[in-house]
N, CA, C and O of each residue as an XYZ file, in Angstrom:
760
protein
N     107.077    -50.435    -36.673
C     105.861    -49.644    -36.569
C     104.662    -50.560    -36.805
O     104.627    -51.304    -37.785
N     103.693    -50.505    -35.915
C     102.496    -51.331    -36.055
C     101.426    -50.562    -36.808
O     101.147    -49.402    -36.506
N     100.831    -51.224    -37.792
C      99.780    -50.617    -38.594
C      98.423    -51.114    -38.119
O      98.297    -52.273    -37.723
N      97.401    -50.255    -38.151
C      96.061    -50.697    -37.746
C      95.591    -51.861    -38.617
O      95.740    -51.829    -39.839
N      95.025    -52.881    -37.987
C      94.475    -54.017    -38.720
C      95.497    -55.092    -39.035
O      95.161    -56.084    -39.682
N      96.760    -54.919    -38.588
C      97.794    -55.910    -38.867
C      98.395    -56.404    -37.551
O      98.550    -55.648    -36.591
N      98.725    -57.683    -37.538
C      99.399    -58.249    -36.374
C     100.895    -58.068    -36.560
O     101.334    -57.494    -37.557
N     101.678    -58.550    -35.609
C     103.132    -58.420    -35.665
C     103.710    -59.023    -36.948
O     104.699    -58.514    -37.477
N     103.109    -60.093    -37.446
C     103.642    -60.754    -38.637
C     103.211    -60.063    -39.931
O     103.506    -60.551    -41.022
N     102.526    -58.946    -39.817
C     102.064    -58.162    -40.965
C     101.010    -58.888    -41.806
O     100.817    -58.567    -42.979
N     100.346    -59.844    -41.213
C      99.248    -60.542    -41.881
C      97.959    -59.893    -41.405
O      97.774    -59.724    -40.200
N      97.042    -59.515    -42.333
C      95.791    -58.893    -41.885
C      95.052    -59.794    -40.901
O      94.960    -61.006    -41.099
N      94.531    -59.191    -39.843
C      93.782    -59.975    -38.865
C      92.444    -60.397    -39.471
O      91.920    -59.709    -40.347
N      91.881    -61.535    -39.007
C      90.592    -61.991    -39.552
C      89.494    -60.947    -39.412
O      88.638    -60.841    -40.291
N      89.495    -60.168    -38.323
C      88.475    -59.142    -38.128
C      88.517    -58.088    -39.222
O      87.475    -57.586    -39.643
N      89.730    -57.746    -39.691
C      89.844    -56.666    -40.656
C      89.299    -57.045    -42.026
O      89.095    -56.172    -42.870
N      89.062    -58.321    -42.257
C      88.580    -58.755    -43.560
C      87.068    -58.943    -43.605
O      86.532    -59.394    -44.618
N      86.389    -58.609    -42.542
C      84.931    -58.712    -42.527
C      84.314    -57.385    -42.931
O      84.805    -56.315    -42.570
N      83.234    -57.474    -43.683
C      82.475    -56.280    -44.059
C      81.074    -56.433    -43.483
O      80.450    -57.485    -43.622
N      80.591    -55.396    -42.844
C      79.244    -55.403    -42.269
C      78.286    -54.763    -43.264
O      78.534    -53.668    -43.770
N      77.187    -55.465    -43.537
C      76.208    -55.031    -44.533
C      74.833    -54.926    -43.876
O      74.400    -55.823    -43.153
N      74.161    -53.809    -44.146
C      72.771    -53.647    -43.709
C      71.875    -53.835    -44.928
O      72.120    -53.261    -45.990
N      70.841    -54.643    -44.761
C      69.829    -54.820    -45.798
C      68.538    -54.176    -45.323
O      68.170    -54.288    -44.154
N      67.854    -53.500    -46.238
C      66.613    -52.803    -45.870
C      65.508    -53.183    -46.843
O      65.669    -53.098    -48.061
N      64.382    -53.604    -46.277
C      63.169    -53.880    -47.044
C      62.164    -52.792    -46.666
O      61.438    -52.932    -45.682
N      62.122    -51.702    -47.451
C      61.303    -50.556    -47.055
C      59.808    -50.836    -47.154
O      59.353    -51.570    -48.031
N      59.061    -50.240    -46.241
C      57.610    -50.338    -46.260
C      57.015    -49.168    -45.507
O      57.644    -48.623    -44.601
N      55.812    -48.782    -45.875
C      55.175    -47.637    -45.230
C      54.510    -48.011    -43.906
O      54.125    -47.133    -43.134
N      54.374    -49.311    -43.643
C      53.831    -49.757    -42.362
C      54.875    -50.494    -41.528
O      54.931    -50.342    -40.308
N      55.711    -51.305    -42.213
C      56.805    -52.029    -41.577
C      58.014    -51.966    -42.500
O      57.904    -52.227    -43.698
N      59.152    -51.623    -41.944
C      60.407    -51.617    -42.690
C      61.316    -52.674    -42.081
O      61.672    -52.598    -40.906
N      61.687    -53.657    -42.887
C      62.570    -54.712    -42.411
C      64.018    -54.254    -42.434
O      64.450    -53.548    -43.345
N      64.759    -54.671    -41.414
C      66.178    -54.347    -41.306
C      66.925    -55.625    -40.955
O      66.519    -56.362    -40.057
N      68.017    -55.884    -41.666
C      68.854    -57.038    -41.377
C      70.311    -56.667    -41.540
O      70.676    -55.974    -42.489
N      71.144    -57.121    -40.625
C      72.574    -56.820    -40.686
C      73.357    -58.121    -40.584
O      73.100    -58.962    -39.722
N      74.327    -58.262    -41.498
C      75.195    -59.430    -41.518
C      76.647    -58.981    -41.661
O      76.928    -57.849    -42.052
N      77.554    -59.888    -41.339
C      78.966    -59.724    -41.654
C      79.302    -60.750    -42.717
O      78.761    -61.856    -42.721
N      80.208    -60.373    -43.630
C      80.693    -61.308    -44.643
C      82.209    -61.182    -44.677
O      82.750    -60.077    -44.654
N      82.893    -62.332    -44.733
C      84.349    -62.283    -44.808
C      84.812    -62.460    -46.251
O      83.992    -62.636    -47.153
N      86.129    -62.412    -46.470
C      86.680    -62.502    -47.820
C      86.307    -63.793    -48.536
O      86.226    -63.827    -49.764
N      86.081    -64.852    -47.769
C      85.722    -66.144    -48.358
C      84.230    -66.245    -48.653
O      83.783    -67.231    -49.240
N      83.450    -65.230    -48.251
C      82.010    -65.243    -48.485
C      81.207    -65.825    -47.347
O      79.995    -65.996    -47.478
N      81.861    -66.142    -46.207
C      81.142    -66.693    -45.055
C      80.259    -65.615    -44.441
O      80.713    -64.502    -44.177
N      78.997    -65.955    -44.219
C      77.994    -65.027    -43.695
C      77.775    -65.257    -42.203
O      77.728    -66.397    -41.740
N      77.641    -64.162    -41.458
C      77.361    -64.233    -40.033
C      76.243    -63.253    -39.700
O      76.317    -62.073    -40.044
N      75.211    -63.748    -39.031
C      74.090    -62.912    -38.611
C      74.537    -61.959    -37.506
O      75.258    -62.357    -36.591
N      74.106    -60.698    -37.592
C      74.406    -59.700    -36.572
C      73.120    -59.208    -35.905
O      73.037    -59.156    -34.678
N      72.112    -58.845    -36.717
C      70.903    -58.215    -36.191
C      69.794    -58.327    -37.225
O      70.059    -58.335    -38.427
N      68.549    -58.413    -36.758
C      67.399    -58.267    -37.651
C      66.185    -57.812    -36.852
O      66.088    -58.033    -35.645
N      65.271    -57.175    -37.557
C      64.041    -56.717    -36.933
C      63.181    -55.979    -37.931
O      63.583    -55.751    -39.072
N      61.990    -55.608    -37.490
C      61.067    -54.844    -38.326
C      60.667    -53.588    -37.564
O      60.241    -53.648    -36.410
N      60.812    -52.456    -38.231
C      60.366    -51.192    -37.656
C      58.883    -51.048    -37.964
O      58.510    -50.822    -39.115
N      58.046    -51.173    -36.961
C      56.599    -51.068    -37.157
C      56.220    -49.614    -36.933
O      56.257    -49.108    -35.812
N      55.852    -48.948    -38.033
C      55.565    -47.514    -37.970
C      54.101    -47.193    -38.246
O      53.722    -46.022    -38.275
N      53.283    -48.206    -38.448
C      51.876    -47.999    -38.810
C      51.091    -47.263    -37.730
O      50.056    -46.669    -38.033
N      51.546    -47.282    -36.490
C      50.805    -46.656    -35.403
C      51.008    -45.158    -35.272
O      50.385    -44.531    -34.416
N      51.857    -44.569    -36.090
C      52.101    -43.127    -36.007
C      50.857    -42.352    -36.430
O      50.070    -42.830    -37.247
N      50.684    -41.159    -35.875
C      49.490    -40.347    -36.110
C      49.365    -39.885    -37.559
O      48.258    -39.822    -38.094
N      50.481    -39.563    -38.194
C      50.442    -39.083    -39.578
C      51.498    -39.796    -40.404
O      52.451    -40.358    -39.863
N      51.322    -39.768    -41.713
C      52.291    -40.412    -42.583
C      53.670    -39.751    -42.494
O      54.671    -40.466    -42.459
N      53.765    -38.416    -42.455
C      55.085    -37.800    -42.276
C      55.789    -38.265    -40.994
O      57.016    -38.368    -40.972
N      55.038    -38.545    -39.939
C      55.649    -39.050    -38.703
C      56.173    -40.473    -38.889
O      57.155    -40.860    -38.255
N      55.519    -41.257    -39.760
C      56.049    -42.595    -40.092
C      57.412    -42.465    -40.755
O      58.352    -43.185    -40.418
N      57.507    -41.530    -41.710
C      58.769    -41.332    -42.431
C      59.867    -40.882    -41.474
O      61.002    -41.349    -41.568
N      59.539    -39.989    -40.566
C      60.514    -39.519    -39.578
C      60.977    -40.675    -38.706
O      62.165    -40.792    -38.405
N      60.057    -41.518    -38.305
C      60.414    -42.647    -37.444
C      61.308    -43.640    -38.182
O      62.254    -44.170    -37.599
N      61.018    -43.897    -39.463
C      61.893    -44.768    -40.262
C      63.297    -44.182    -40.293
O      64.279    -44.882    -40.048
N      63.383    -42.892    -40.596
C      64.679    -42.221    -40.666
C      65.408    -42.306    -39.320
O      66.562    -42.730    -39.267
N      64.746    -41.908    -38.249
C      65.371    -41.868    -36.924
C      65.811    -43.251    -36.446
O      66.930    -43.418    -35.961
N      64.929    -44.237    -36.585
C      65.272    -45.572    -36.090
C      66.381    -46.212    -36.911
O      67.233    -46.907    -36.358
N      66.383    -45.989    -38.225
C      67.487    -46.516    -39.035
C      68.808    -45.845    -38.659
O      69.843    -46.509    -38.591
N      68.780    -44.550    -38.417
C      70.000    -43.846    -37.969
C      70.508    -44.451    -36.661
O      71.714    -44.634    -36.497
N      69.602    -44.763    -35.728
C      69.991    -45.371    -34.453
C      70.594    -46.766    -34.655
O      71.601    -47.106    -34.034
N      69.980    -47.563    -35.519
C      70.484    -48.917    -35.785
C      71.861    -48.845    -36.441
O      72.762    -49.607    -36.091
N      72.017    -47.935    -37.385
C      73.310    -47.767    -38.062
C      74.372    -47.330    -37.058
O      75.494    -47.835    -37.094
N      74.043    -46.415    -36.175
C      74.998    -45.952    -35.162
C      75.399    -47.098    -34.222
O      76.555    -47.191    -33.811
N      74.450    -47.954    -33.892
C      74.721    -49.062    -32.968
C      75.553    -50.171    -33.617
O      76.402    -50.767    -32.955
N      75.322    -50.454    -34.901
C      75.956    -51.616    -35.536
C      77.045    -51.268    -36.546
O      77.812    -52.148    -36.938
N      77.135    -50.030    -36.972
C      78.186    -49.517    -37.845
C      78.404    -50.310    -39.136
O      79.529    -50.732    -39.404
N      77.352    -50.523    -39.947
C      77.563    -51.208    -41.228
C      78.386    -50.337    -42.174
O      78.377    -49.109    -42.080
N      79.098    -51.003    -43.088
C      79.935    -50.295    -44.066
C      79.244    -50.174    -45.416
O      79.553    -49.272    -46.195
N      78.302    -51.087    -45.699
C      77.630    -51.106    -46.998
C      76.145    -51.369    -46.788
O      75.731    -51.883    -45.749
N      75.342    -51.004    -47.803
C      73.891    -51.157    -47.698
C      73.311    -51.718    -48.988
O      73.703    -51.328    -50.088
N      72.375    -52.637    -48.828
C      71.552    -53.110    -49.931
C      70.110    -52.773    -49.604
O      69.676    -52.924    -48.462
N      69.367    -52.316    -50.599
C      67.963    -51.958    -50.390
C      67.156    -52.457    -51.583
O      67.655    -52.512    -52.706
N      65.905    -52.817    -51.323
C      65.063    -53.293    -52.416
C      64.692    -52.146    -53.340
O      64.308    -51.065    -52.894
N      64.814    -52.401    -54.628
C      64.445    -51.419    -55.648
C      62.920    -51.348    -55.738
O      62.222    -52.327    -55.475
N      62.427    -50.187    -56.110
C      60.984    -49.963    -56.227
C      60.402    -50.837    -57.334
O      61.007    -51.015    -58.391
N      59.233    -51.368    -57.071
C      58.485    -52.086    -58.100
C      57.155    -51.368    -58.277
O      56.712    -50.639    -57.390
N      56.538    -51.574    -59.397
C      55.269    -50.892    -59.668
C      54.112    -51.657    -59.017
O      53.843    -52.811    -59.350
N      53.451    -50.995    -58.101
C      52.289    -51.590    -57.444
C      51.039    -51.279    -58.256
O      51.035    -50.363    -59.078
N      49.996    -52.036    -58.025
C      48.736    -51.794    -58.736
C      48.052    -50.540    -58.252
O      47.377    -49.855    -59.021
N      48.223    -50.235    -56.982
C      47.584    -49.071    -56.380
C      48.586    -47.912    -56.372
O      49.598    -47.988    -55.676
N      48.323    -46.835    -57.134
C      49.266    -45.705    -57.195
C      49.551    -45.073    -55.838
O      50.684    -44.667    -55.577
N      48.540    -44.981    -54.964
C      48.747    -44.400    -53.647
C      49.730    -45.243    -52.832
O      50.604    -44.701    -52.156
N      49.585    -46.564    -52.897
C      50.505    -47.462    -52.189
C      51.923    -47.338    -52.746
O      52.896    -47.337    -51.991
N      52.031    -47.234    -54.055
C      53.354    -47.099    -54.687
C      54.034    -45.805    -54.248
O      55.237    -45.793    -53.987
N      53.273    -44.723    -54.168
C      53.841    -43.453    -53.716
C      54.304    -43.528    -52.263
O      55.386    -43.045    -51.932
N      53.495    -44.127    -51.402
C      53.872    -44.257    -49.995
C      55.104    -45.138    -49.842
O      55.993    -44.832    -49.047
N      55.162    -46.224    -50.595
C      56.338    -47.099    -50.557
C      57.577    -46.338    -51.005
O      58.642    -46.464    -50.402
N      57.434    -45.553    -52.061
C      58.563    -44.757    -52.549
C      59.036    -43.747    -51.524
O      60.237    -43.511    -51.387
N      58.109    -43.156    -50.808
C      58.483    -42.183    -49.782
C      59.174    -42.872    -48.601
O      60.143    -42.344    -48.056
N      58.679    -44.046    -48.206
C      59.318    -44.802    -47.120
C      60.727    -45.219    -47.538
O      61.660    -45.180    -46.736
N      60.868    -45.611    -48.781
C      62.170    -45.992    -49.317
C      63.110    -44.786    -49.317
O      64.291    -44.908    -48.993
N      62.574    -43.622    -49.685
C      63.366    -42.398    -49.672
C      63.856    -42.047    -48.268
O      64.999    -41.625    -48.096
N      62.994    -42.220    -47.269
C      63.397    -41.955    -45.881
C      64.514    -42.904    -45.464
O      65.462    -42.501    -44.789
N      64.397    -44.176    -45.871
C      65.428    -45.163    -45.537
C      66.747    -44.827    -46.229
O      67.808    -44.891    -45.608
N      66.686    -44.471    -47.506
C      67.899    -44.119    -48.249
C      68.560    -42.886    -47.628
O      69.780    -42.849    -47.470
N      67.765    -41.890    -47.279
C      68.316    -40.686    -46.651
C      69.007    -41.018    -45.325
O      70.064    -40.464    -45.025
N      68.423    -41.911    -44.534
C      69.039    -42.309    -43.263
C      70.404    -42.946    -43.514
O      71.372    -42.635    -42.820
N      70.484    -43.832    -44.500
C      71.738    -44.528    -44.804
C      72.774    -43.555    -45.339
O      73.912    -43.536    -44.869
N      72.390    -42.750    -46.316
C      73.320    -41.813    -46.946
C      73.783    -40.755    -45.938
O      74.931    -40.313    -45.994
N      72.910    -40.350    -45.026
C      73.299    -39.354    -44.022
C      74.404    -39.872    -43.108
O      75.090    -39.091    -42.449
N      74.573    -41.195    -43.072
C      75.620    -41.808    -42.259
C      76.865    -42.141    -43.086
O      77.788    -42.793    -42.596
N      76.884    -41.688    -44.348
C      78.057    -41.869    -45.200
C      78.186    -43.245    -45.836
O      79.283    -43.657    -46.212
N      77.081    -43.951    -45.956
C      77.099    -45.308    -46.517
C      76.510    -45.280    -47.919
O      75.477    -44.654    -48.157
N      77.180    -45.967    -48.850
C      76.708    -46.056    -50.230
C      75.579    -47.086    -50.298
O      75.640    -48.133    -49.653
N      74.559    -46.778    -51.080
C      73.386    -47.643    -51.227
C      73.475    -48.419    -52.538
O      73.758    -47.850    -53.592
N      73.230    -49.734    -52.457
C      73.180    -50.604    -53.628
C      71.757    -51.147    -53.724
O      71.216    -51.654    -52.741
N      71.149    -51.042    -54.909
C      69.750    -51.423    -55.084
C      69.621    -52.791    -55.758
O      70.393    -53.134    -56.654
N      68.629    -53.560    -55.307
C      68.373    -54.890    -55.852
C      66.885    -55.079    -56.089
O      66.065    -54.738    -55.237
N      66.542    -55.622    -57.244
C      65.149    -55.958    -57.547
C      64.744    -57.180    -56.720
O      65.584    -58.011    -56.376
N      63.471    -57.279    -56.411
C      62.968    -58.411    -55.623
C      63.308    -59.743    -56.295
O      63.631    -60.715    -55.612
N      63.239    -59.794    -57.623
C      63.566    -61.046    -58.325
C      65.050    -61.399    -58.179
O      65.397    -62.577    -58.087
N      65.932    -60.384    -58.157
C      67.367    -60.631    -57.939
C      67.595    -61.239    -56.557
O      68.387    -62.169    -56.401
N      66.899    -60.711    -55.565
C      67.054    -61.189    -54.195
C      66.589    -62.635    -54.088
O      67.291    -63.477    -53.528
N      65.422    -62.921    -54.619
C      64.887    -64.285    -54.574
C      65.797    -65.256    -55.323
O      66.029    -66.372    -54.856
N      66.307    -64.846    -56.467
C      67.216    -65.689    -57.257
C      68.485    -65.983    -56.461
O      68.968    -67.115    -56.445
N      69.016    -64.965    -55.809
C      70.255    -65.106    -55.055
C      70.102    -66.027    -53.848
O      70.986    -66.834    -53.558
N      68.982    -65.904    -53.152
C      68.802    -66.627    -51.897
C      68.171    -68.004    -52.090
O      68.594    -68.978    -51.468
N      67.167    -68.079    -52.946
C      66.410    -69.330    -53.110
C      66.795    -70.077    -54.383
O      66.725    -71.305    -54.431
N      67.201    -69.337    -55.414
C      67.542    -69.968    -56.686
C      66.490    -69.771    -57.746
O      66.653    -70.215    -58.882
N      65.395    -69.099    -57.379
C      64.331    -68.806    -58.332
C      63.786    -67.408    -58.053
O      63.459    -67.077    -56.913
N      63.693    -66.598    -59.095
C      63.171    -65.244    -58.956
C      61.687    -65.194    -58.663
O      61.148    -64.120    -58.394
N      61.011    -66.338    -58.709
C      59.570    -66.386    -58.459
C      59.225    -67.077    -57.138
O      58.091    -67.516    -56.945
N      60.180    -67.174    -56.245
C      59.951    -67.832    -54.951
C      58.959    -67.026    -54.117
O      58.756    -65.833    -54.344
N      58.346    -67.703    -53.149
C      57.432    -66.971    -52.262
C      58.141    -66.612    -50.951
O      59.270    -67.038    -50.704
N      57.464    -65.828    -50.125
C      58.065    -65.320    -48.883
C      58.482    -66.437    -47.933
O      59.511    -66.326    -47.266
N      57.701    -67.507    -47.863
C      58.058    -68.590    -46.938
C      59.353    -69.279    -47.369
O      60.137    -69.701    -46.519
N      59.587    -69.396    -48.672
C      60.836    -69.989    -49.153
C      62.020    -69.090    -48.801
O      63.077    -69.580    -48.403
N      61.844    -67.782    -48.948
C      62.912    -66.831    -48.591
C      63.191    -66.927    -47.091
O      64.350    -67.006    -46.683
N      62.150    -66.921    -46.276
C      62.321    -67.019    -44.826
C      63.081    -68.288    -44.454
O      64.003    -68.245    -43.641
N      62.696    -69.412    -45.047
C      63.344    -70.688    -44.750
C      64.825    -70.659    -45.131
O      65.680    -71.047    -44.335
N      65.129    -70.199    -46.352
C      66.513    -70.198    -46.821
C      67.387    -69.236    -46.026
O      68.554    -69.536    -45.777
N      66.856    -68.100    -45.627
C      67.633    -67.163    -44.804
C      67.963    -67.824    -43.468
O      69.082    -67.698    -42.971
N      67.001    -68.522    -42.890
C      67.258    -69.252    -41.650
C      68.369    -70.272    -41.824
O      69.239    -70.403    -40.963
N      68.340    -70.999    -42.943
C      69.368    -72.011    -43.231
C      70.726    -71.343    -43.461
O      71.723    -71.749    -42.862
N      70.772    -70.324    -44.323
C      72.037    -69.673    -44.673
C      72.720    -69.008    -43.474
O      73.947    -68.994    -43.383
N      71.924    -68.463    -42.563
C      72.491    -67.736    -41.428
C      72.441    -68.537    -40.125
O      72.848    -68.040    -39.075
N      71.944    -69.769    -40.191
C      71.903    -70.629    -39.009
C      70.967    -70.121    -37.926
O      71.251    -70.264    -36.737
N      69.844    -69.522    -38.335
C      68.881    -68.980    -37.381
C      67.820    -70.019    -37.060
O      67.338    -70.723    -37.947
N      67.465    -70.109    -35.802
C      66.444    -71.066    -35.360
C      65.110    -70.352    -35.196
O      65.071    -69.172    -34.847
N      64.032    -71.058    -35.444
C      62.702    -70.504    -35.238
C      62.238    -69.661    -36.410
O      63.007    -69.376    -37.328
N      60.964    -69.260    -36.373
C      60.401    -68.480    -37.478
C      60.955    -67.051    -37.516
O      61.235    -66.444    -36.482
N      61.102    -66.544    -38.722
C      61.562    -65.173    -38.939
C      60.385    -64.319    -39.383
O      59.566    -64.766    -40.186
N      60.290    -63.117    -38.883
C      59.277    -62.169    -39.346
C      59.576    -61.889    -40.822
O      60.743    -61.748    -41.189
N      58.568    -61.807    -41.662
C      58.734    -61.725    -43.117
C      59.551    -60.516    -43.564
O      60.427    -60.661    -44.417
N      59.294    -59.327    -43.017
C      60.024    -58.131    -43.441
C      61.486    -58.207    -43.022
O      62.369    -57.793    -43.773
N      61.749    -58.731    -41.829
C      63.126    -58.891    -41.364
C      63.862    -59.923    -42.220
O      65.033    -59.735    -42.550
N      63.175    -61.013    -42.579
C      63.786    -62.037    -43.442
C      64.114    -61.453    -44.814
O      65.173    -61.734    -45.376
N      63.205    -60.642    -45.351
C      63.465    -59.996    -46.646
C      64.671    -59.069    -46.568
O      65.480    -59.019    -47.494
N      64.794    -58.331    -45.461
C      65.934    -57.424    -45.282
C      67.241    -58.216    -45.196
O      68.242    -57.828    -45.797
N      67.233    -59.320    -44.453
C      68.420    -60.172    -44.383
C      68.745    -60.748    -45.767
O      69.912    -60.870    -46.138
N      67.700    -61.101    -46.525
C      67.909    -61.631    -47.879
C      68.567    -60.587    -48.785
O      69.407    -60.929    -49.617
N      68.189    -59.325    -48.624
C      68.798    -58.250    -49.412
C      70.269    -58.101    -49.030
O      71.123    -57.922    -49.899
N      70.566    -58.174    -47.732
C      71.961    -58.095    -47.281
C      72.768    -59.279    -47.821
O      73.905    -59.103    -48.259
N      72.194    -60.473    -47.793
C      72.870    -61.666    -48.324
C      73.101    -61.516    -49.829
O      74.168    -61.872    -50.329
N      72.123    -60.999    -50.542
C      72.276    -60.777    -51.985
C      73.430    -59.818    -52.249
O      74.243    -60.053    -53.143
N      73.504    -58.751    -51.486
C      74.621    -57.813    -51.668
C      75.952    -58.492    -51.350
O      76.937    -58.280    -52.057
N      75.990    -59.295    -50.307
C      77.218    -60.020    -49.961
C      77.640    -60.952    -51.096
O      78.812    -60.986    -51.469
N      76.690    -61.705    -51.643
C      76.990    -62.618    -52.758
C      77.476    -61.837    -53.974
O      78.443    -62.230    -54.627
N      76.808    -60.741    -54.272
C      77.159    -59.928    -55.442
C      78.556    -59.341    -55.288
O      79.364    -59.417    -56.214
N      78.848    -58.761    -54.134
C      80.162    -58.136    -53.938
C      81.279    -59.184    -53.982
O      82.357    -58.904    -54.507
N      81.042    -60.385    -53.441
C      82.045    -61.449    -53.477
C      82.284    -61.903    -54.908
O      83.428    -62.095    -55.320
N      81.207    -62.074    -55.664
C      81.333    -62.483    -57.073
C      82.053    -61.424    -57.896
O      82.913    -61.750    -58.715
N      81.711    -60.170    -57.685
C      82.344    -59.086    -58.431
C      83.830    -58.978    -58.107
O      84.644    -58.688    -58.984
N      84.177    -59.213    -56.844
C      85.589    -59.164    -56.456
C      86.373    -60.270    -57.165
O      87.514    -60.062    -57.576
N      85.756    -61.442    -57.305
C      86.425    -62.556    -58.000
C      86.593    -62.268    -59.482
O      87.639    -62.554    -60.064
N      85.556    -61.699    -60.091
C      85.557    -61.455    -61.529
C      86.313    -60.171    -61.877
O      86.950    -60.083    -62.926
N      86.237    -59.189    -60.999
C      86.942    -57.940    -61.212
C      86.258    -56.967    -62.160
O      86.923    -56.233    -62.890
N      84.914    -56.963    -62.150
C      84.189    -56.011    -62.988
C      83.271    -55.164    -62.120
O      82.887    -55.591    -61.031
N      82.912    -53.969    -62.583
C      82.005    -53.128    -61.791
C      80.593    -53.714    -61.771
O      80.190    -54.424    -62.692
N      79.848    -53.406    -60.704
C      78.488    -53.940    -60.551
C      77.578    -53.527    -61.697
O      76.703    -54.296    -62.094
N      77.769    -52.329    -62.236
C      76.907    -51.861    -63.325
C      77.041    -52.737    -64.562
O      76.084    -52.887    -65.321
N      78.200    -53.308    -64.769
C      78.391    -54.211    -65.909
C      77.839    -55.602    -65.613
O      77.525    -56.358    -66.533
N      77.721    -55.936    -64.336
C      77.244    -57.258    -63.911
C      75.748    -57.419    -64.133
O      75.293    -58.448    -64.631
N      74.980    -56.388    -63.758
C      73.521    -56.486    -63.802
C      73.000    -56.532    -65.232
O      73.445    -55.785    -66.104
N      72.051    -57.426    -65.443
C      71.368    -57.449    -66.742
C      70.440    -56.264    -66.836
O      69.789    -55.902    -65.856
N      70.372    -55.666    -67.980
C      69.433    -54.556    -68.193
C      68.043    -55.125    -68.413
O      67.863    -56.084    -69.164
N      67.065    -54.524    -67.752
C      65.689    -55.018    -67.895
C      64.935    -54.135    -68.843
O      63.757    -54.374    -69.105
């Protein structure tokens, strides 16, 4: 009897050991999206990236709808199994913080509506994971994502941030699998 994901020799096929991860950098004007594959050894492969530019919508609720709809379409097209999203940070402007939170909520709802669990990462965690310093700037993140994923040419900042979130989740899940502890025990409490 042949089992799905196994060859005749009963060894799992290389395809079955890859996990597809979507990273999301939410924004009320642009939402970055990045999708990668990671195998059991931690090898990263670029699948997709882009920025959903929603600033041109007539009303803010229409921006949220567009974030939700376009993320649902991207998820349907690429079928990620896991999601990493940037955790909310406190902005100086309360109105901006509220809009960012609402855009993030629309993104989370799109992911969860497709049956995918969401994992949250602070911006400093992402920078530490990708660049090695939690205080890195956007150009350093863009450069390192290009290096890590073998991408040529400049990356749009929001898309690079989304790919960085996906890479951070890939690194975290690989490390946790090696150590054998739950993610909640891994994260330092702030």
